C-alpha positions in Angstrom: 147.0 56.8 -46.8 147.8 60.2 -45.7 149.8 60.2 -42.5 151.6 57.1 -43.7 155.6 57.5 -42.2 158.3 55.0 -43.6 160.7 54.0 -41.9 163.7 51.5 -43.2 166.1 49.1 -41.0 169.3 47.5 -42.7 171.2 45.2 -41.0 175.0 44.2 -42.7 178.3 42.9 -42.7 181.0 45.1 -44.8 184.6 44.0 -44.2 185.2 43.8 -40.6 181.9 45.6 -38.8 178.1 45.0 -38.9 176.3 48.0 -39.9 173.0 48.9 -38.1 171.3 51.7 -40.5 168.3 53.7 -40.0 166.4 55.6 -42.4 163.1 57.8 -43.0 161.5 59.9 -45.8 161.4 62.5 -43.1 161.9 66.3 -43.4 165.6 65.6 -43.3 168.5 67.9 -40.9 170.1 71.0 -42.6 173.6 70.3 -43.2 174.7 73.3 -40.7 172.8 71.1 -38.3 174.8 67.9 -38.5 177.6 68.4 -36.3 175.5 69.3 -33.7 172.4 66.5 -33.7 174.7 64.5 -31.3 175.1 66.8 -28.7 173.4 66.4 -25.6 170.0 68.8 -25.9 170.4 70.2 -29.1 167.5 70.1 -31.3 167.2 71.2 -34.6 166.0 74.6 -35.4 162.8 74.0 -37.4 159.3 75.4 -37.4 157.9 72.2 -36.3 160.4 71.9 -33.4 157.4 72.9 -30.5 155.4 69.7 -32.3 158.0 67.8 -31.8 158.7 65.8 -28.1 161.8 64.5 -26.8 164.5 65.9 -24.7 167.3 65.9 -27.6 169.2 63.4 -25.5 168.5 60.0 -27.8 171.2 61.0 -30.5 173.7 61.6 -27.9 172.8 58.2 -26.3 173.3 56.3 -29.4 176.7 57.9 -30.2 177.9 57.0 -26.6 176.6 53.8 -26.7 178.6 52.8 -30.2 181.7 54.4 -28.9 181.4 52.4 -25.8 181.3 49.3 -28.0 184.6 50.4 -30.4 182.0 51.9 -32.9 181.0 54.8 -34.1 177.5 56.7 -35.8 177.3 58.5 -39.1 174.5 60.4 -40.5 173.4 61.4 -44.1 170.4 63.8 -44.9 169.0 66.2 -47.1 166.6 68.5 -46.7 163.1 67.4 -47.5 164.3 63.6 -48.3 164.7 62.3 -45.2 167.9 60.8 -43.0 169.7 57.9 -42.5 171.5 57.0 -39.1 174.0 53.8 -39.1 175.5 52.4 -36.2 179.0 50.9 -37.5 180.2 48.5 -35.2 183.7 46.4 -35.3 183.0 42.6 -35.2 186.0 41.6 -33.1 184.0 43.8 -30.7 180.8 42.4 -31.2 181.9 38.5 -30.8 185.4 38.9 -28.8 187.3 37.6 -31.1 190.8 39.0 -31.5 192.8 38.8 -34.9 
């Protein structure tokens, strides 16, 4: 139906890490904005910015939490196609196991 939104969530083990990916079929993020979206208070500059609520802190907090657990966050996005954000966490950091 019109107005339906799709969000995909995937949890996987890849080698020595666990990944958590969240995808959407939204408006996407311009390539020149990708490096800045993890900065505190940064909002993607689109005509829709006034229709989107939020402080611009969410992604910076996600990155901070991932890094505090020895991980990283990556993003793949295409304007008009959507975005996928992936949190990469080392398995030894999650389980306390040491090799």
